[in-house]
N, C-alpha and C positions, 0 to 999 in steps of 0.2 A: 645606877643600881639596875636597869633593864638588863644589862650584860650579865648580871650575876643571877637572874632569875632561872631556876633549874625546872619547877613544876608549876603549871596552871591548872586551876579547876575552873573551866571556863563555863561561867553561869552569869547570870543577870540579876539585876535588882529592880523592884518596881517601887517608886515612891510614891506614897499618898499624902494627904495633908499633914498627918500626925504620926504616920509609921512607915516603915519599909519592909517588903517582904523580899528576901533573897533566896539564894538558890534555885532561880528560876530558869529554864532553858534559853538560849540565845536564839530567838525566831527572827528571821527577817521582817517579818510584819511588825516587829517592835521597833525598828531602827528609826524610824522617824517620829515616834511616839515619846514626848518630852517627859513622861512618868516613867520611862525605862533609862536605865542606865546603858551606856554605849561601850558594852563589851567588845563588840566586833573591831571598834576603834582602838581599844585598848591593847586587844591582842595584835594587831595591825603594828600599831606602835613598838610593842615588844619585838616582834618578827622584824622590824626595820632595824633592830639593834642587836639582836640575839637570834642565831639560828639554831640553837642547841637546846631549847627548852621542851619540855614534855608537856602535854596537854591531856587532862581528863575532862570529861564532859558531864554535864547536869543532864540526867537521862530519866526522871521521874516519870513513869509510865501514865500516871493521871495527868500529867500537864501536858503532853505531846504525844503524837501518834509514833508508830514505828517508822513510818515514811518520813515523817518531819526530822527525826533523830538523824536518820541516814542523810535527810539533806543538809543537816548541820555538820555532820562529818565531811560530806562533799565540798561543802562552802569552805569550811576552814582549811581541809586540806589544799585546794586550790589556791586559797590565799597565801598559806605557809611555802607551799612550792613555787609561787611566784617572788616571794621573798626570798627564795635560795635555801629553805630549810629541807631536811629529809622527812618524808613522811611515811609512816608505818602505821597502819591502821589494823588493830587486833579485834 
């Protein structure tokens, strides 16, 4: 299935006891928080199996700074390049 993915909206999920919140930015500080999904691992999994998909980013200005957004772009681009993908940031 991963080889067929064409587009990924790169966002995260926060799990609470009785609900979840989706469309959150994928911030590095959430990596080891068990209440967040592991979106970075998911993207890495896809990149291991498919070098031709496109990525859009969750970029809600209320939830992160411009600097954090650029860090997400850079972190993602580096990982995708390491996996052999082509990176074009517009």
